N, C-alpha and C positions, 0 to 999 in steps of 0.2 A: 230732752230726749227725741229721737224719733219716735214715731210710732210703727210697728213694723205691719206690714203689708201681706195680707192672707186671703188667700181666697176663699168666700164663704161657701162653695162647693169644691169639694177638692178634684181635683181632676178633668172638670167640664172644661176650663180653659187654661191658656200660657199665654206667656209673652206679656210685653207693654208695645204702646206707641204704634208702629209700622208693623211690629210682629205679633202685633196680638192677635187672637186665633180663640173661636169655639173649637171645640176638641168633642167628635163624635166615632161612633164606628163604623166599618162597611163590613160586610158579611162576602167571604170570597165566594161562594157558592151563588151566590144572585148580586152580588154587587147592591145591595139596600144600604141604604147609610141612616144612620140614627141617633138623635141629638135628644134627650140626653144620651149621652153612651151606654153600651148595652153590654156588658160583660159575658152572660151565660149562653145567649142562644141568639137566632135571627129570628125577629118578632114578624117577618114577613110569612104567613101563613100558606102559600103557596111554594114556602122553599122547605127544600129537604136537610135545608141546617151546614152551615160551613163555618170555618173560622172566620172570627173577628179581628178586624185589626183598626187602633186607633187612627183618625184623621184629622187633618184640621179640616176644619170647616171654610165655605168662602166668606170671605168679613164684610160682601157686601151682595145686596137683596134690595127688594121693591118691595114697598108696603102692601102687603096683602089686607090685614084691616087693620082698626084701630081703634081706643075709646079711652076717656079717661075713668083714674082710680077714685073714687070720693070715700071711702072707707079703709080703718086699718085693717090691711092683712095680716093671716095668722102666723107665727114662728116657721121660718128662722128672720122674718123681716122683724126689724127691732127698729122703736118708734118710742119714744117719752110722751108718756100719756101726758103728761104735765102742758106738754106745748101744744097750738093747734095742729088738727092735721090737717098738711099738706098736699091735694089732691098729685098726681102725675100722671101722664101721657102710658099708657099700655101699647105695646105695638105689637104684631104676627107679620113676619118677615118672609117674602120666600127667596130662600137663597139664592144666588145668581147660579152656581154650578149645579147643588145637590137638588135642585127643586122641591125641597122641604120646606115646610113651615117652622119658623123657631120665634117663640114668644118671647118678650123682654120692656124692659120701662124706654123710655126715653131720656135722653141726658137731661138733666136739671135746666130748667128755661125755655123747653119745650114741651107746648101743650097741645091737648088735641088740634085745637085749630089753626095750629100751623102744619099738622101734615094732612094728607092726602094717599089715596088708595094711589098704589102705581107709584109712588116718590122711590126717589132709591136713597137708602139708608147703607149705615156701615156700622161692623161691632166694635166700641172702645170701652177700653176701662171705666168700668166704675165703680162708685163706693155706696156701698151696703149701708152701713156703719161703722162708728169709730166710740171704741173706748180710750180709757186713758192710755193701754198699751197696742193697741189695734186696732190698723185701718180693713176692716172686712172691705173685700174688692169681688166685684159683678162684672156682667156686661150693661152697658146702655146702647139703646141704635141711635144714633146721630144721622140729622140726614145730610146728605153729602154738600159741600160744600161752605158746612158750620163749621166753624172753629170754636175750640175751646170745650 
């Protein structure tokens, strides 16, 4: 029986394949864009406030900074304490159009040694964890030109 694919955090991203997008919000008054989404009010301290609308964010951006994660992170990340910890690369990406920085994991198989500041990456569907019934999805950053 196939597992149900479920977002790890509802409302933060949508779509699959080339249609995959992170979802943010844009203030109607000042045009500031936020991720993760903001539903209550504009976070720009210089803005009197305006309506917020959901917007799909740029799929591509450039690496602003990166590191490797060598510890087990807290919830909602799920890992089996019986298995050895597998480090992963963590990337801060400045989105192409919005010029905001979004943090996320690199796709499996990409390490900090494979990355460089300024390298172009794209947001793709990733897997946070799986159990018998569910594949919990998230986003990963993949260097452009890399498949899989």
